[in-house]
C-alpha positions in Angstrom: 27.5 7.4 9.1 25.7 8.4 12.1 26.2 12.0 11.2 25.0 11.5 7.5 22.3 10.0 9.2 21.2 12.5 12.0 21.5 15.6 9.5 19.4 13.8 6.9 16.7 13.5 9.8 17.0 17.1 10.9 16.6 18.2 6.8 13.1 16.5 7.3 11.9 17.0 10.6 13.0 20.6 10.9 10.6 21.4 8.1 7.0 22.5 8.8 5.9 20.7 5.7 6.6 17.4 7.1 4.2 18.0 10.4 1.7 19.2 8.4 2.1 16.0 6.3 1.7 13.9 9.3 -1.2 16.0 10.7 -3.0 15.8 7.3 -2.5 12.0 7.4 -4.1 11.8 10.9 -7.0 13.8 10.4 -7.7 12.4 6.9 -7.6 8.6 8.5 -10.0 9.5 11.3 -12.2 11.7 8.9 -12.5 8.8 6.5 -13.2 6.0 9.0 -16.0 8.4 10.7 -17.7 8.5 7.3 -17.2 4.9 6.6 -19.0 4.1 10.4 -21.7 6.5 9.7 -22.2 4.6 6.5 -22.5 1.1 8.0 -24.1 1.7 11.3 -27.8 1.6 9.6 -29.7 -1.2 10.9 -29.2 -4.6 12.2 -26.1 -6.1 11.1 -28.3 -9.8 10.9 -31.0 -8.1 9.1 -28.7 -6.9 6.5 -26.8 -9.9 6.0 -29.7 -12.1 5.5 -30.7 -9.1 3.0 -27.7 -9.9 0.8 -28.3 -13.3 1.2 -31.5 -13.2 -0.4 -30.1 -10.8 -3.1 -27.6 -13.4 -3.9 -29.6 -16.3 -4.1 -32.1 -14.4 -6.7 -28.7 -13.8 -8.7 -28.2 -17.5 -8.9 -31.6 -18.3 -10.3 -31.0 -15.9 -13.3 -30.3 -17.7 -16.5 -28.1 -15.3 -17.9 -25.6 -14.9 -15.4 -21.8 -15.5 -16.0 -19.6 -17.8 -14.5 -17.5 -15.5 -12.6 -20.7 -13.6 -11.4 -22.0 -16.9 -10.2 -18.8 -17.8 -8.4 -18.8 -14.2 -6.3 -22.4 -14.8 -5.5 -21.6 -18.5 -4.2 -18.5 -17.4 -2.2 -20.8 -14.1 -0.9 -23.3 -16.8 0.2 -20.8 -19.1 1.9 -19.0 -16.3 3.8 -22.4 -14.3 5.2 -24.1 -17.6 6.0 -21.0 -18.4 8.3 -21.2 -15.2 10.0 -25.2 -15.9 10.9 -24.5 -19.3 11.7 -21.7 -18.7 14.1 -23.0 -14.9 15.4 -20.3 -13.0 14.0 -20.5 -9.5 12.9 -19.2 -8.6 9.6 -15.5 -7.1 9.5 -16.8 -4.1 8.4 -18.5 -3.2 11.8 -15.6 -4.4 14.2 -12.7 -2.7 14.8 -10.3 -4.4 12.3 -12.7 -3.3 9.9 -11.8 0.1 10.4 -7.9 -0.7 10.4 -8.4 -2.8 6.8 -9.9 0.4 5.4 -7.2 2.5 6.6 -5.0 0.1 4.7 -6.2 1.8 1.5 -4.6 4.7 2.5 -1.4 3.7 2.5 -1.1 5.3 -1.2 -1.6 8.7 1.2 1.7 7.5 2.8 3.4 6.7 -0.3 2.7 10.0 -1.7 3.6 11.8 1.2 7.1 10.0 1.4 7.4 10.5 -2.5 7.5 14.1 -2.2 10.2 13.5 0.5 12.0 11.2 -1.7 11.8 13.4 -4.4 13.5 16.3 -2.9 15.9 14.1 -1.2 18.9 14.2 -3.6 17.1 16.7 -6.4 16.7 18.9 -3.7 20.6 19.3 -3.2 21.0 19.7 -6.7 18.6 22.5 -7.1 19.6 24.3 -3.8 23.4 23.8 -4.5 24.1 22.4 -1.4 25.1 19.0 -2.9 28.6 21.1 -3.2 28.8 20.9 0.5 27.8 17.3 0.8 30.7 15.9 -1.6 33.7 18.2 -0.1 32.9 16.5 2.9 34.8 13.2 4.1 31.6 10.8 3.3 32.0 8.8 0.1 29.0 9.4 -2.4 27.4 5.5 -1.8 27.3 6.6 1.8 25.6 10.1 1.0 23.2 8.4 -1.0 22.7 5.2 1.4 21.8 7.9 4.2 19.2 9.4 2.4 17.7 6.5 1.3 17.5 5.1 4.8 16.2 8.3 6.3 13.5 8.2 3.6 12.5 4.9 4.4 12.4 5.3 7.8 9.8 8.7 7.1 7.7 6.0 5.3 7.7 3.6 8.2 7.1 6.6 10.5 3.8 7.4 8.5 2.8 4.0 8.1 2.8 4.1 12.5 0.9 7.1 12.4 -1.9 5.6 10.1 -2.4 2.2 11.8 -2.1 3.6 15.1 -4.9 6.6 14.1 -6.9 3.9 12.6 -7.1 1.6 15.4 -7.4 3.9 17.9 -10.4 5.8 16.1 -11.9 2.3 14.9 -11.5 1.1 18.9 -13.7 4.2 19.8 -16.0 3.9 17.3 -16.7 0.2 17.1 -15.6 -0.9 20.2 -12.7 -2.9 21.3 -14.7 -5.7 22.0 -14.4 -7.9 19.0 -10.8 -7.5 18.7 -10.4 -11.8 18.3 -13.0 -12.2 15.4 -11.6 -14.1 12.7 -11.4 -13.2 9.1 -13.8 -15.5 6.5 -13.2 -15.5 3.1 -13.6 -17.9 -0.3 -11.4 -18.2 -2.9 -11.9 -19.0 -6.3 -12.3 -22.8 -6.1 -15.1 -22.1 -3.6 -13.0 -23.1 -0.4 -14.2 -21.3 2.8 -11.1 -20.3 4.7 -11.1 -18.8 8.7 -7.9 -17.0 9.4 -6.7 -15.5 12.3 -7.7 -11.7 11.8 -4.5 -10.1 13.6 -2.5 -12.3 11.2 -4.5 -11.2 8.4 -4.5 -7.5 8.9 -0.9 -7.7 9.0 -0.4 -9.5 6.4 -2.3 -6.8 4.5 -0.4 -4.2 5.9 2.9 -6.0 5.3 2.3 -6.5 1.5 1.2 -3.2 0.8 4.3 -1.9 2.2 6.4 -4.2 -0.1 4.4 -2.7 -3.2 4.7 0.8 -1.5 8.5 0.7 -0.8 9.2 -0.4 -4.5 7.2 3.0 -5.6 8.9 5.3 -3.3 12.5 3.5 -4.4 11.3 4.3 -8.0 10.5 8.2 -7.1 14.2 7.9 -5.6 15.6 6.9 -8.4 13.9 9.1 -10.9 14.6 12.1 -8.0 18.7 11.0 -8.5 18.9 10.5 -12.5 16.8 13.5 -13.4 17.5 15.9 -10.7 14.5 17.3 -10.3 11.8 17.0 -7.5 8.7 18.0 -9.6 9.5 15.3 -12.5 10.1 12.7 -9.5 6.9 13.5 -8.1 4.6 13.7 -11.4 6.5 10.1 -13.0 6.0 8.2 -9.8 2.6 9.1 -9.2 1.6 9.0 -12.7 3.4 5.8 -13.3 1.5 4.1 -10.5 -1.9 5.1 -11.8 -1.4 4.0 -15.7 0.8 1.2 -14.6 -2.1 -0.2 -12.6 -4.5 0.6 -15.5 -2.0 -1.3 -17.9 -2.1 -4.2 -15.3 -5.8 -5.0 -15.5 -6.0 -4.6 -19.1 -3.0 -7.1 -19.6 -4.5 -9.5 -16.7 -8.0 -9.3 -18.8 -6.2 -10.5 -22.5 -4.1 -13.1 -20.3 -0.8 -12.6 -22.0 1.9 -15.1 -20.7 4.5 -12.3 -21.0 2.5 -9.8 -18.3 3.3 -11.6 -15.6 6.9 -9.8 -15.9 5.5 -6.4 -15.6 6.0 -4.8 -12.7 2.7 -3.4 -11.8 1.4 -7.2 -12.3 3.0 -7.9 -9.1 3.2 -5.0 -6.8 -0.4 -5.5 -5.4 0.7 -8.4 -3.0 -2.3 -8.7 -1.5 -3.7 -10.5 -4.5 -2.3 -14.0 -3.1 -4.0 -13.3 0.4 -7.6 -14.2 -1.0 -6.2 -16.8 -3.6 -6.7 -14.5 -6.6 -3.8 -13.8 -8.5 -4.2 -11.5 -11.7 -2.4 -14.0 -13.8 -3.0 -17.8 -13.8 0.2 -19.2 -12.9 1.4 -16.8 -10.7 2.3 -16.9 -7.0 3.9 -15.2 -4.4 7.4 -16.2 -4.7 7.1 -15.3 -8.1 6.0 -11.9 -7.7 8.4 -11.5 -4.7 11.3 -12.4 -7.0 10.1 -9.9 -9.6 10.1 -6.9 -7.3 13.7 -8.0 -5.9 14.6 -7.5 -9.5 12.9 -4.4 -10.1 14.2 -2.8 -6.7 17.6 -3.9 -7.1 17.6 -2.1 -10.9 16.2 0.9 -9.2 18.7 1.2 -6.7 21.5 0.3 -9.1 20.7 3.4 -11.7 20.6 5.7 -8.6 23.9 4.5 -7.2 25.5 4.5 -11.1 24.2 7.9 -11.9 24.9 9.9 -8.5 28.6 8.3 -8.4 29.3 9.2 -11.8 28.0 12.6 -12.3 29.9 15.8 -12.0 29.2 18.9 -10.0 30.4 21.9 -11.6 31.7 24.6 -9.3 
């Protein structure tokens, strides 16, 4: 098994393309944070927050304001007033603001991993090297498992590169002096929450990881079933965007059966701020749904890979 894992890692890291992907991720992260910093560094933060408070107060005075807009304005007022009362700069102007911004780039990590996952099995068939693997002493299950584990290890390597780059770049741009600030937010019931920032950041990355691991697993399954890296890449990325759009549509119409739809459950960060996409959904329920899909994707990969004939 160790030899299989070593062999799969060599296939990934001996390619120049792999290191180019890592470099592109690092440069992209740093560049995005520089642009965000330059955009947010304008004016005094207390003046800016007071301006937001005044705008929200004017919004609340409007007679045509919807209930959702009213709740949004009220919650913004509570959060901004807390920042002023406790002399806390907005999270966007702290080191952690950049780290949270970089969490949006986990989709880039996923796309890069999907590229690797798509070729993990399909590339062996297209190049003919699958025959060399299958005539060896290792079983098909071990071969498939080694490829999957190596793919996940690559995902976490990219994730560490993303987080480390964001932390260092944000520290240089914003300073390391506000590391201990809390994260403040208001839920749908109007309750103000003050939570530990480190815990919130790690939860955000952790929940995003669960979502992206499922997407990568789906790409791995498609690669195994269709034996085409281009189909795996196209379908995986396409389904992630189309699925998100469908999930938003279903949540707006509040269909009861929609909670079992994969993409209604993939964004676990919806539970961090207490705002699930559909009424009645919980973190435990979404994790349960994702586990079922995860098992189905892996079962399909295993069944197809073990049953498929490889002609000489």
